[in-house]
DRENLO-984413 format. One record per residue: residue in three letters; x, y, z of N, C-alpha, C in turn. Coordinates in steps of 0.001 Angstrom, whole numbers, padded with zeros to 6 digits, always signed. Example, Ala and Ser with C-alpha at 12.3 -4.5 7.8 and 13.67 -1.06 7.14 Angstrom:
2
ALA+013190-005690+007800+012300-004500+007800+013200-003300+007800;SER+012850-002250+007080+013670-001060+007140+012900+000030+007870;
***
This chain:
391
MET+112263+066584+140317+112147+067356+139083+113512+067485+138403;ILE+113475+067518+137104+114682+067715+136303+114573+069062+135600;TYR+115614+069851+135714+115604+071201+135155+116664+071331+134067;VAL+116237+071873+132932+117134+072031+131781+117193+073505+131400;GLY+118401+074046+131371+118600+075420+130910+119301+075399+129567;ILE+118796+076182+128614+119373+076203+127263+119673+077638+126860;ASP+120922+077892+126518+121307+079188+125961+121321+079045+124442;VAL+120459+079802+123788+120225+079649+122352+121164+080526+121535;ALA+121676+079980+120446+122494+080744+119494+122113+080314+118082;LYS+122793+080866+117096+122429+080602+115699+122763+079178+115274;ASP+123987+078750+115519+124452+077460+115006+124507+076359+116055;LYS+124451+076753+117338+124531+075743+118402+123814+076258+119637;HIS+123513+075329+120545+122845+075672+121797+123608+075028+122949;ASP+123862+075805+124001+124536+075274+125193+123493+074879+126224;CYS+123665+073683+126810+122660+073117+127714+123272+072755+129063;PHE+122404+072784+130076+122810+072391+131424+121621+071680+132059;ILE+121853+070516+132670+120770+069732+133265+121096+069447+134727;THR+120143+069770+135598+120293+069537+137032+118977+068991+137575;ASN+118951+068699+138891+117710+068218+139499+117334+069078+140701;SER+116269+068677+141389+115744+069472+142502+116746+069638+143632;ASP+117667+068670+143787+118671+068733+144853+119894+069547+144451;GLY+119894+070015+143230+121041+070799+142759+122161+069950+142205;ASP+121919+068630+142061+122951+067752+141499+123073+067980+139995;VAL+124292+068047+139517+124531+068214+138084+124366+066856+137408;LEU+123330+066718+136614+123055+065450+135935+123853+065328+134642;PHE+124028+066432+133963+124901+066497+132796+125662+067813+132858;LYS+126976+067720+132825+127763+068943+132803+127414+069751+131549;PRO+127692+071060+131560+127359+071884+130390+127852+071252+129093;PHE+126931+071102+128155+127281+070504+126870+126643+071318+125743;THR+127150+071125+124547+126697+071886+123380+126061+070954+122369;ILE+124922+071378+121834+124277+070629+120753+124225+071495+119509;SER+124287+070868+118365+124185+071596+117101+122733+071981+116841;ASN+122563+073064+116121+121214+073514+115783+120724+072750+114546;ASN+120537+071437+114738+120026+070587+113669+119317+069388+114294;ARG+118801+068505+113456+118031+067366+113947+118859+066468+114857;ASP+120114+066233+114506+120973+065384+115341+121169+065999+116726;GLY+121377+067312+116754+121561+067992+118035+120316+067926+118896;PHE+119147+068126+118281+117886+068073+119016+117658+066665+119582;ASN+117937+065657+118756+117759+064279+119222+118736+063928+120339;ASP+119926+064506+120280+120914+064273+121337+120388+064807+122671;LEU+119805+065996+122639+119224+066580+123854+118072+065717+124365;LEU+117204+065293+123450+116060+064463+123833+116526+063138+124444;GLN+117566+062559+123873+118087+061279+124389+118628+061434+125805;LYS+119331+062532+126071+119872+062763+127418+118744+062934+128423;ILE+117710+063675+128041+116577+063869+128953+115846+062547+129177;SER+115632+061785+128102+114923+060503+128200+115688+059496+129050;SER+117020+059614+129081+117823+058683+129889+117658+058952+131382;LEU+117155+060135+131719+116978+060505+133122+115591+060164+133642;THR+114585+060265+132762+113213+059977+133179+112348+059716+131950;GLU+111342+058860+132133+110372+058613+131069+109140+059491+131241;ASP+109023+060072+132436+107874+060937+132736+108260+062395+132459;PHE+107852+062900+131312+108224+064259+130921+107534+065329+131766;HIS+106521+064925+132562+105895+065896+133466+106848+066317+134589;LYS+107907+065509+134778+108900+065828+135802+110048+066673+135247;VAL+109880+067131+134007+110934+067906+133343+110457+069331+133112;LYS+111341+070281+133356+111069+071684+133026+112254+072224+132233;ILE+111964+072681+131030+113007+073199+130151+112785+074700+129956;ARG+113873+075424+130038+113754+076870+129855+114824+077350+128884;LEU+114408+078196+127956+115350+078776+127006+115018+080238+126779;GLU+115985+080969+126238+115805+082401+126021+115049+082662+124726;ALA+114294+083759+124729+113609+084203+123516+114600+085000+122685;THR+115436+084282+121957+116525+084909+121208+116117+085078+119751;GLY+115210+086029+119507+114765+086280+118149+114152+085030+117533;HIS+114556+084720+116298+114018+083560+115593+114878+082315+115783;TYR+116005+082449+116479+116916+081312+116613+116355+080203+117500;ASN+115437+080544+118395+114903+079521+119304+113666+078823+118747;TYR+113180+079281+117606+111869+078839+117133+111838+077351+116789;ASN+112842+076871+116070+112843+075463+115653+113020+074518+116844;LEU+113908+074893+117759+114114+074067+118954+112856+074057+119813;LEU+112232+075208+119950+111006+075304+120740+109923+074409+120167;GLY+109756+074442+118847+108756+073582+118206+109044+072108+118410;PHE+110311+071731+118336+110711+070338+118540+110364+069877+119952;LEU+110687+070685+120952+110437+070316+122349+108948+070206+122642;LEU+108161+071147+122107+106714+071107+122326+106091+069891+121643;ASP+106558+069571+120443+106027+068396+119737+106329+067099+120481;LYS+107430+067071+121253+107794+065873+122021+107092+065838+123380;GLY+106278+066865+123657+105520+066889+124905+106312+067331+126115;LEU+107413+068030+125890+108245+068503+127001+107794+069886+127458;PRO+107496+070048+128748+107100+071368+129260+108236+072385+129059;THR+107971+073395+128264+109020+074339+127877+108606+075755+128248;TYR+109570+076519+128714+109338+077886+129171+110298+078823+128437;VAL+109798+079984+128087+110609+080963+127358+110824+082173+128243;ILE+112048+082673+128264+112398+083789+129139+113015+084925+128333;ASN+112738+086127+128759+113362+087312+128171+114844+087326+128552;PRO+115761+087527+127588+117198+087554+127908+117558+088606+128953;LEU+116756+089668+129041+116998+090695+130055+116881+090106+131456;HIS+115904+089205+131658+115741+088562+132958+116951+087692+133287;THR+117455+086989+132276+118640+086150+132489+119822+086994+132927;ASN+120003+088112+132261+121127+089003+132559+121042+089540+133987;LEU+119860+089981+134383+119679+090528+135735+119844+089444+136792;TYR+119312+088239+136508+119406+087143+137467+120860+086708+137635;ARG+121611+086642+136538+123026+086250+136608+123811+087245+137451;LYS+123542+088537+137287+124241+089558+138063+123902+089461+139549;SER+122672+089000+139840+122275+088885+141249+122992+087722+141944;LEU+123496+086770+141154+124165+085602+141728+125647+085839+141982;CYS+126249+086732+141200+127697+086928+141306+128056+088348+140903;LEU+128957+088964+141647+129379+090330+141335+130377+090371+140182;ARG+131008+089241+139903+131985+089197+138813+131279+089285+137463;GLN+131912+089941+136525+131359+090062+135185+131723+088810+134380;THR+131007+087747+134663+131260+086477+134001+130065+086141+133120;LYS+130313+086125+131816+129238+085764+130903+129787+084890+129781;THR+129375+083650+129793+129650+082743+128688+128356+081999+128394;ASP+128307+081327+127257+127094+080599+126912+126806+079487+127914;LYS+127859+078831+128393+127667+077746+129361+127197+078291+130712;VAL+127732+079461+131099+127281+080103+132335+125814+080494+132213;ASP+125434+081007+131050+124033+081385+130840+123110+080169+130909;ALA+123548+079047+130345+122739+077821+130407+122524+077397+131853;HIS+123593+077482+132674+123500+077159+134098+122546+078124+134803;THR+122670+079418+134480+121817+080441+135093+120352+080191+134768;ILE+120071+079862+133522+118694+079618+133103+118119+078413+133839;ALA+118931+077371+134025+118471+076194+134772+118137+076554+136218;LEU+118967+077407+136838+118698+077859+138206+117415+078675+138283;MET+117147+079455+137221+115917+080243+137201+114690+079351+137138;VAL+114795+078229+136423+113678+077280+136380+113418+076719+137774;MET+114494+076402+138491+114356+075852+139843+113699+076860+140783;SER+114000+078152+140601+113462+079173+141496+112071+079629+141105;ASP+111588+079136+139931+110260+079508+139425+110122+080999+139171;VAL+111226+081674+138854+111184+083110+138575+110533+083334+137218;ASN+109455+084130+137220+108737+084473+135984+108415+083230+135147;LEU+107994+082168+135803+107821+080892+135110+106397+080764+134568;LYS+106259+080902+133275+104999+080700+132589+105258+079764+131408;SER+104609+078625+131399+104883+077647+130345+104462+078182+128990;TYR+105217+077775+127983+104937+078176+126613+104039+077114+126011;SER+102796+077471+125734+101827+076489+125278+101955+076262+123776;ASP+101326+075179+123336+101302+074887+121906+100557+075983+121158;THR+099557+076575+121818+098813+077689+121219+099739+078867+120957;SER+100600+079164+121918+101545+080267+121758+102489+080019+120597;TYR+102930+078765+120477+103872+078431+119402+103233+078644+118033;HIS+102015+078147+117866+101365+078265+116568+100820+079679+116337;ASN+100750+080484+117377+100373+081881+117227+101465+082662+116488;GLU+102643+082062+116400+103742+082701+115679+103388+082942+114217;GLU+102494+082133+113674+102059+082325+112284+101411+083694+112126;LEU+100521+084022+113058+099856+085325+113018+100845+086443+113291;LYS+101758+086221+114234+102764+087238+114548+103650+087508+113334;SER+104043+086453+112639+104883+086618+111451+104172+087456+110399;LEU+102886+087184+110196+102126+087920+109196+101953+089387+109570;THR+101622+089651+110835+101389+091037+111244+102678+091859+111219;ARG+103782+091239+111613+105057+091960+111563+105520+092163+110122;TYR+105249+091170+109294+105594+091276+107878+104804+092411+107233;ARG+103513+092491+107572+102687+093586+107052+103188+094934+107561;PHE+103566+094982+108828+104077+096222+109430+105282+096733+108640;ASP+106205+095831+108318+107397+096221+107556+107042+096663+106143;LYS+106089+095979+105527+105663+096348+104174+104996+097723+104152;VAL+104202+098013+105167+103530+099316+105247+104546+100440+105440;LYS+105578+100189+106256+106637+101181+106437+107367+101431+105116;GLU+107651+100363+104403+108310+100480+103100+107420+101259+102130;HIS+106116+100998+102182+105137+101678+101339+105146+103175+101610;ALA+105182+103544+102894+105180+104963+103274+106431+105682+102768;LYS+107579+105008+102829+108822+105614+102334+108760+105860+100827;LEU+108177+104908+100099+108058+105060+098657+107111+106197+098292;LYS+106054+106367+099066+105132+107480+098818+105828+108825+099024;THR+106711+108884+100016+107498+110105+100226+108395+110373+099024;SER+108942+109318+098451+109783+109460+097259+108978+109978+096080;ILE+107732+109506+095949+106860+109991+094872+106665+111494+094986;THR+106361+111960+096200+106154+113389+096430+107406+114188+096076;ARG+108556+113671+096469+109820+114361+096163+110060+114448+094666;LEU+109834+113369+093955+110097+113334+092517+109126+114215+091730;VAL+107859+114216+092147+106870+115066+091466+107196+116537+091689;THR+107706+116881+092858+108107+118263+093140+109206+118719+092179;ILE+110027+117782+091761+111107+118101+090823+110605+118129+089380;LEU+109769+117156+089015+109400+116947+087611+108137+117686+087182;PHE+107165+117804+088092+105881+118432+087736+105241+118979+089016;PRO+105816+120031+089612+105356+120512+090927+103916+121026+090925;GLU+103423+121497+089795+102063+122060+089738+100983+120991+089887;LEU+101313+119747+089624+100322+118672+089654+099693+118496+091029;GLU+100491+118673+092069+100011+118429+093432+098832+119324+093806;LYS+098775+120520+093224+097682+121454+093535+096432+121178+092705;LEU+096549+120317+091710+095415+120035+090824+094633+118795+091230;VAL+095148+118030+092183+094499+116787+092622+094389+116771+094144;PRO+093421+116033+094688+093288+115947+096153+094546+115391+096812;THR+095152+114401+096168+096399+113810+096657+097132+113168+095480;LEU+098438+113161+095558+099225+112516+094508+099072+111001+094531;HIS+098706+110482+095701+098699+109032+095900+097320+108440+095586;MET+096921+108639+094343+095679+108077+093802+096043+107186+092622;SER+095254+106166+092386+095557+105249+091285+095568+105973+089943;SER+094657+106940+089763+094595+107671+088495+095848+108521+088282;VAL+096360+109130+089353+097581+109929+089251+098777+109027+088979;TYR+098814+107871+089635+099910+106929+089408+099925+106434+087957;VAL+098738+106153+087420+098660+105705+086027+099140+106814+085091;LEU+098736+108028+085374+099176+109180+084569+100686+109321+084586;LEU+101283+109274+085786+102726+109473+085912+103527+108278+085395;SER+102924+107096+085418+103610+105938+084850+103754+106089+083339;GLU+102735+106669+082702+102748+106870+081255+103493+108141+080860;PHE+103284+109189+081655+103905+110493+081367+104610+110996+082637;PRO+105844+110553+082885+106510+110825+084168+107246+112163+084265;SER+106748+113192+083596+107338+114529+083717+106374+115543+083124;ALA+106572+116813+083456+105713+117867+082915+105859+117954+081401;SER+107075+117786+080908+107307+117895+079464+106584+116790+078696;SER+106534+115581+079257+105850+114483+078570+104337+114664+078601;VAL+103801+115223+079695+102366+115529+079759+102031+116630+078766;ALA+102905+117636+078682+102672+118779+077788+102625+118364+076328;SER+103401+117369+075969+103463+116932+074570+102520+115773+074276;ALA+101743+115337+075260+100834+114207+075065+099664+114587+074175;HIS+099188+113625+073386+097996+113844+072560+096786+113917+073487;LEU+095915+114911+073261+094784+115146+074157+093852+113939+074238;THR+093617+113278+073114+092732+112105+073116+093316+110985+073966;ARG+094615+110733+073797+095291+109701+074586+095245+110030+076074;LEU+095518+111293+076404+095523+111734+077805+094132+111618+078421;SER+093107+111993+077646+091725+111936+078148+091291+110508+078410;HIS+091548+109604+077463+091159+108207+077634+091871+107576+078832;LEU+093140+107906+078987+093907+107340+080107+093314+107776+081442;LEU+092962+109046+081572+092393+109556+082823+090994+109011+083080;ILE+090186+108892+082004+088826+108362+082163+088865+106917+082672;ASN+089724+106106+082084+089817+104692+082480+090414+104531+083877;ALA+091460+105320+084172+092147+105186+085456+091284+105673+086612;SER+090477+106710+086357+089650+107291+087434+088226+106768+087424;LYS+087942+105804+086510+086593+105239+086364+085564+106320+086094;GLY+085941+107269+085215+085022+108304+084778+085028+109573+085610;HIS+085778+109567+086708+085796+110758+087570+086503+111926+086887;TYR+087578+111626+086205+088296+112640+085433+088044+112408+083948;GLY+087902+113513+083180+087634+113400+081761+088469+114352+080935;LYS+087896+114795+079823+088623+115647+078887+088998+116978+079512;ASP+088081+117561+080297+088373+118859+080928+089593+118765+081840;THR+089685+117678+082595+090841+117494+083473+092111+117301+082661;ALA+092000+116589+081553+093162+116376+080679+093679+117705+080134;ILE+092754+118569+079745+093149+119902+079252+093823+120691+080359;LEU+093250+120622+081571+093806+121343+082720+095225+120864+083025;PHE+095423+119544+083031+096749+118985+083312+097758+119397+082237;ARG+097315+119339+080983+098245+119648+079903+098642+121111+079897;GLU+097691+121996+080196+098013+123421+080255+098974+123717+081404;ALA+098730+123069+082545+099623+123253+083688+101022+122740+083353;ALA+101077+121643+082610+102372+121061+082245+103139+121965+081284;ARG+102416+122620+080374+103065+123501+079407+103649+124751+080063;ASN+103095+125137+081206+103607+126300+081942+104403+125900+083182;SER+104752+124625+083272+105411+124098+084474+106864+124563+084573;ILE+107312+124656+085809+108726+124966+086068+109509+123677+086328;GLY+108831+122558+086134+109452+121261+086403+110671+121000+085542;SER+111631+120306+086129+112865+119986+085415+112651+118808+084472;GLN+113422+118797+083392+113383+117678+082468+114608+116814+082741;MET+114393+115776+083562+115491+114906+083992+115091+113458+083754;PRO+115543+112871+082663+115174+111479+082336+115466+110490+083459;ALA+116546+110713+084201+116893+109800+085300+115823+109842+086391;LYS+115359+111037+086737+114312+111181+087751+112988+110619+087248;SER+112713+110798+085966+111482+110246+085386+111481+108723+085465;LEU+112625+108119+085174+112746+106664+085270+112570+106196+086716;GLU+113158+106939+087648+113004+106608+089069+111545+106699+089494;LEU+110846+107703+088989+109427+107881+089316+108605+106696+088814;LYS+108837+106269+087588+108108+105133+087027+108362+103858+087822;HIS+109614+103633+088177+109956+102432+088934+109378+102467+090355;THR+109385+103659+090963+108834+103791+092324+107337+103512+092332;ILE+106634+104019+091323+105199+103753+091217+104943+102257+091045;LYS+105766+101609+090243+105630+100168+090037+105839+099403+091334;LEU+106839+099836+092117+107094+099185+093408+105916+099362+094357;ILE+105314+100548+094370+104158+100810+095237+102985+099919+094834;GLN+102749+099791+093547+101645+098950+093072+101872+097484+093438;GLU+103119+097035+093357+103436+095668+093761+103241+095479+095258;LEU+103642+096490+096032+103451+096424+097485+101974+096393+097849;ASP+101156+097167+097132+099712+097168+097384+099144+095760+097241;THR+099581+095068+096190+099117+093698+095959+099587+092766+097075;GLU+100841+092920+097483+101393+092072+098541+100692+092311+099870;ILE+100448+093578+100203+099780+093916+101467+098357+093371+101481;ASP+097656+093461+100349+096299+092900+100263+096316+091393+100506;GLU+097308+090718+099944+097422+089271+100121+097716+088910+101573;ILE+098602+089677+102206+098927+089452+103617+097688+089658+104486;GLU+096941+090732+104197+095765+091052+105007+094672+089994+104873;LYS+094568+089371+103705+093596+088293+103539+093969+087090+104411;GLU+095272+086788+104473+095732+085688+105326+095482+086009+106797;ILE+095743+087257+107188+095506+087678+108569+094029+087541+108919;GLN+093152+087976+108001+091713+087904+108261+091248+086463+108386;THR+091822+085571+107583+091465+084157+107658+091795+083577+109036;ILE+092985+083897+109537+093391+083398+110854+092533+084014+111947;MET+092251+085309+111833+091428+085973+112852+090009+085420+112867;ASP+089494+085050+111697+088157+084436+111654+088160+083089+112364;GLU+089279+082351+112237+089393+081057+112927+089518+081245+114435;ILE+090285+082263+114837+090464+082532+116261+089161+083024+116887;ASN+088424+083840+116124+087152+084408+116603+087336+085154+117921;SER+088314+086052+117932+088632+086785+119157+087601+087874+119449;PRO+087207+088019+120721+086259+089090+121082+086842+090485+120939;ILE+088147+090592+120679+088753+091915+120534+088144+092680+119371;LEU+087657+091943+118365+087072+092603+117191+085691+093180+117479;SER+085125+092858+118632+083824+093431+118997+083967+094840+119569;ILE+085202+095259+119837+085439+096608+120356+085393+097594+119197;PRO+084529+098613+119253+084425+099580+118161+085766+100273+117899;GLY+086166+100308+116649+087403+100990+116287+088593+100067+116095;ILE+088480+098803+116534+089584+097851+116360+089329+097014+115116;SER+090167+097171+114126+090027+096466+112859+090751+095125+112917;TYR+090617+094360+111839+091347+093105+111724+092851+093334+111877;ARG+093346+094422+111278+094788+094643+111245+095352+094931+112636;MET+094767+095912+113334+095270+096245+114667+094921+095151+115669;GLY+093722+094584+115542+093327+093506+116445+094244+092305+116322;ALA+094600+091968+115078+095493+090827+114842+096875+091080+115418;MET+097381+092305+115283+098708+092615+115808+098726+092531+117333;ILE+097660+093006+117963+097572+092954+119430+097525+091499+119899;ILE+096646+090697+119276+096507+089288+119649+097805+088533+119395;ALA+098445+088811+118251+099673+088100+117887+100808+088402+118853;GLU+100949+089658+119242+102056+090047+120116+101846+089569+121548;ILE+100602+089567+122013+100323+089085+123374+100387+087563+123413;GLY+099847+086926+122367+099881+085461+122312+098918+084840+123305;ASP+099421+083966+124128+098604+083270+125122+098383+084187+126323;PHE+097142+084580+126556+096833+085493+127658+097083+084848+129016;ASP+097129+083517+129064+097398+082832+130334+098827+083070+130809;ARG+099702+083560+129907+101078+083866+130303+101146+085099+131188;PHE+100075+085898+131185+100078+087156+131925+099065+087080+133060;GLY+099547+087267+134266+098684+087164+135431+097728+088322+135607;SER+097993+089444+134945+097155+090632+135085+097371+091539+133884;PRO+096458+092498+133672+096640+093469+132580+097915+094295+132733;ASP+098320+094542+133980+099534+095325+134226+100768+094656+133630;LYS+100779+093319+133611+101925+092607+133047+101957+092739+131525;ILE+100787+092842+130920+100740+093099+129478+101238+094511+129193;LEU+100844+095461+130034+101306+096843+129877+102831+096915+129996;ALA+103367+096163+130947+104825+096145+131113+105494+095516+129894;TYR+104877+094451+129369+105419+093784+128191+105407+094718+126975;ALA+104393+095585+126919+104294+096537+125812+105149+097778+126031;GLY+105707+097924+127249+106503+099115+127544+105656+100332+127828;LEU+104412+100113+128258+103498+101224+128545+103413+101547+130033;SER+104263+100911+130831+104277+101192+132272+105203+102373+132547;PRO+104857+103227+133525+105730+104354+133854+106971+103896+134606;SER+108080+104573+134368+109311+104265+135097+109213+104834+136509;THR+109627+104044+137508+109604+104507+138893+110937+104216+139551;TYR+111254+105039+140555+112502+104819+141307+112284+105284+142734;GLN+112617+104409+143713+112474+104771+145112+113632+104165+145883;SER+114288+104982+146699+115386+104510+147525+115502+105428+148734;GLY+115331+104847+149930+115398+105664+151142+114324+106730+151145;GLN+114752+107988+151326+113807+109101+151346+113514+109623+149947;LEU+114266+109141+148963+114052+109572+147591+112970+108716+146960;ASP+111940+109364+146495+110839+108658+145853+110493+109404+144573;GLY+110986+108902+143460+110766+109602+142191+109985+108748+141229;ALA+109163+109382+140454+108416+108706+139395+108564+109537+138129;TYR+108876+108888+137062+109098+109593+135803+107872+109419+134909;SER+107447+110504+134303+106212+110475+133527+106367+109696+132221;HIS+107596+109541+131742+107763+108857+130465+107594+107350+130629;MET+107174+106715+129547+106978+105272+129555+108327+104553+129454;GLU+108334+103302+129918+109575+102523+129872+110018+102243+128437;LYS+109041+101964+127574+109306+101640+126162+110252+100447+126011;ARG+110071+099469+126877+110733+098189+126713+109712+097187+126192;GLY+110165+096009+125865+109227+094995+125407+108945+095107+123921;SER+107743+094714+123541+107378+094630+122129+106982+095992+121573;ARG+107803+096514+120680+107462+097804+120059+106267+097637+119125;TYR+106067+096439+118599+104915+096191+117734+103614+096263+118541;LEU+103611+095672+119730+102427+095720+120583+102157+097151+121025;ARG+103216+097868+121373+103058+099264+121787+102454+100099+120646;TYR+102960+099894+119450+102443+100610+118275+100970+100279+118043;ALA+100626+098978+118090+099254+098549+117813+098282+099082+118858;LEU+098676+099020+120123+097792+099510+121196+097573+101015+121090;TYR+098643+101724+120822+098535+103188+120739+097619+103604+119586;ASN+097817+102996+118430+097012+103373+117267+095577+102875+117382;ALA+095394+101673+117919+094042+101157+118109+093265+102034+119080;THR+093946+102522+120117+093285+103355+121130+092724+104631+120508;LYS+093451+105229+119584+092969+106458+118942+091650+106219+118214;TYR+091545+105075+117536+090296+104766+116825+089174+104390+117792;VAL+089520+103655+118845+088508+103274+119834+087934+104522+120509;CYS+088796+105479+120821+088340+106729+121440+087455+107532+120496;HIS+087614+107322+119218+086774+108032+118238+085410+107369+118079;TRP+085375+106026+118122+084149+105306+117806+083347+104864+119022;ASP+083985+104770+120183+083262+104283+121363+082997+105437+122333;PRO+081745+105661+122724+081402+106786+123612+082097+106722+124973;THR+082242+105519+125532+082872+105387+126850+084333+105828+126806;PHE+085057+105367+125805+086464+105747+125673+086610+107209+125261;ALA+085672+107700+124450+085704+109117+124058+085557+110012+125283;ALA+084641+109619+126186+084431+110390+127411+085660+110310+128313;TYR+086286+109137+128359+087481+108966+129193+088629+109825+128677;LEU+088799+109844+127357+089847+110679+126764+089572+112159+127040;ALA+088308+112572+126900+087941+113971+127154+088204+114344+128614;LYS+087957+113405+129516+088203+113637+130938+089689+113879+131196;LYS+090543+113034+130605+091995+113189+130785+092497+114493+130166;ARG+091922+114867+129037+092314+116131+128395+091886+117318+129256;ALA+090694+117190+129897+090202+118262+130772+091076+118424+132008;GLU+091776+117361+132387+092701+117431+133527+094009+118130+133163;GLY+094120+118524+131887+095306+119251+131451+096399+118387+130859;LYS+096083+117114+130599+097100+116215+130054+097247+116436+128545;HIS+098484+116304+128076+098760+116369+126649+098008+115249+125941;TYR+097683+115441+124656+096905+114439+123920+097573+113072+123967;ASN+098869+113013+123727+099567+111723+123719+099540+111049+125090;VAL+099637+111857+126149+099568+111319+127512+098162+110782+127789;ALA+097156+111541+127347+095770+111108+127539+095506+109803+126780;ILE+096057+109692+125571+095896+108469+124783+096562+107293+125497;SER+097724+107534+126113+098410+106444+126821+097575+105945+128000;HIS+096865+106866+128681+095960+106455+129764+094807+105621+129204;ALA+094263+106063+128057+093173+105321+127433+093656+103954+126956;ALA+094924+103877+126525+095496+102597+126089+095545+101613+127250;LYS+095876+102099+128433+095906+101229+129615+094511+100705+129934;LYS+093524+101585+129788+092130+101164+130003+091736+100119+128958;LEU+092172+100336+127713+091860+099397+126637+092475+098025+126908;VAL+093691+097991+127414+094348+096714+127732+093553+095962+128798;ARG+093062+096686+129801+092265+096034+130852+090983+095435+130266;VAL+090372+096161+129325+089144+095666+128686+089453+094425+127834;ILE+090513+094498+127033+090892+093369+126172+091207+092133+127015;TYR+091930+092338+128100+092303+091229+128981+091055+090545+129529;GLN+090089+091338+129979+088864+090778+130536+088060+090030+129479;LEU+087979+090595+128275+087228+089940+127199+087868+088614+126808;GLU+089190+088608+126668+089883+087396+126251+089821+086306+127317;LYS+089886+086689+128562+089848+085700+129644+088439+085140+129846;SER+087421+085985+129598+086041+085552+129834+085363+085026+128575;GLY+085881+085425+127404+085258+085020+126142+084042+085839+125787;GLN+083746+086877+126556+082595+087729+126290+082923+088754+125209;THR+081884+089282+124574+082053+090343+123587+081842+091701+124247;TYR+082358+092717+123600+082274+094077+124158+080868+094628+123984;ILE+080358+095221+125024+079023+095836+124987+079198+097346+124926;LYS+078763+097947+123855+078881+099382+123659+077831+100121+124468;VAL+078235+101073+125292+077328+101839+126138+077185+103236+125563;TYR+075956+103631+125300+075695+104950+124715+075394+105972+125809;
***
């Protein structure tokens, strides 16, 4: 067997090639992060063997920097494995007490890890192309966070410009309210608005829900408002509303792409009551190839939902808090999906009630239900069966 360790960086990658006997076939060398560099690596490997089944390549999951190299290796049919940099760091420390860390040393360490078969799970072509779904779900996650921040800004600005408005509507974050504030972004502008213009704007924006009576109510409240007249804040309010509307369009477009991919995947995770396309897609995207995980517990560890434990000699301690390592996106998706599943599925609702009856805090009880949910998802994905709801 030929073992290749690659330490990934932005502009270059350090490589080390050895064999089963520990002979150094190529001393540590550096390739550029471009087509010439990739071909140079392929040429060196090809000079050693024509049978790529005798080759094992391992590289670190270094953010997005490894993505192009990984795709190149998989397209050439080379068995490639991806490792968490944390594992590399711990393994290197286990080999030597000296604090020696260079890119070439890391490449050597990674090659040794391939030889020892430590945490060795091949990265399949399915996993690589699953990155499309992961990119979309993470992109949506960031857009939703940005959306939430802008909504907070809307609330702050309305409190300054027209504080009475918030008590006159169910929520400020309605399309009809946004249309109103885009046209009249302060109490003074609403107060001076022509009643006919104000009424027509509300009727059209609310699709008939609000009419002339509401326009009169808004205008009277505006005339008695304590809101400040600050043109700069009014301009900020108009621009913030515009940004939110643009984000709404972008998020809808992202979600359509996510739904298209999920329809192609046809994952049984969507058969679980309470799991939508959005949360289901994020869970599937973050886990990727389920064959990489030997058990549901390994998925829990990857999500950072495993409890921290420590035992040494007579000291045996277990900490109730979660490790919170691994994918924060997967942890977020599992936690939020579990809340909906516990609401819509009788079995999970009963399980949550049982944990609450044991005196556990709601968040702790949800974390227990999340672990149960992971076991269910793992079984469904491995078997291809759909979830059967038990009443």
